Residue, then its C-alpha position, 0 to 999 in steps of 0.5 A: m499500500p503506497v499510501l500507508n507506505k507514505i504516511i509511516t516515511t512522513h511520520a519516521k522523517r521527524i522522529g529521526h529527527l526528535a530524536k537524538n540517538l535512535d534505536n527503533i521504530h516497532i508498528t503492530l497490528k492486529a485485527v481485532h473485530q472481523r465481521e463484513k464491512s465493520e473491521k476494525y484495526e489495533v495500531h500498537a507504535k514503538v520507539t526506542d531513543s536512547g534507552k527510553v521507550f515512547v508507547s502509544e495504542v489506537t482502536e479505529r475502522n481505518l487501517l491509514t488513520a489509525v496507523d497515522k494516530a498512533l504515529s501521532k501519538v509518538t510523534n507528540e509524545m517526544d516534544 
């Protein structure tokens, strides 16, 4: 999905600028509620920077929105 890749790349650049010594960015996707036309996605984002861990969790119906919100929360926490 090129749109999902663009969202992650944009946030990764921002996190890279905010981080002092970025160790890793880890994103986990879990399908929570799988029914026809009513899926929910749970996205966990974890950033490790110089031993500090920044974590966020978002549950949303739209996958793109969930990833964007999870990475935005991590970015805001790092500011």
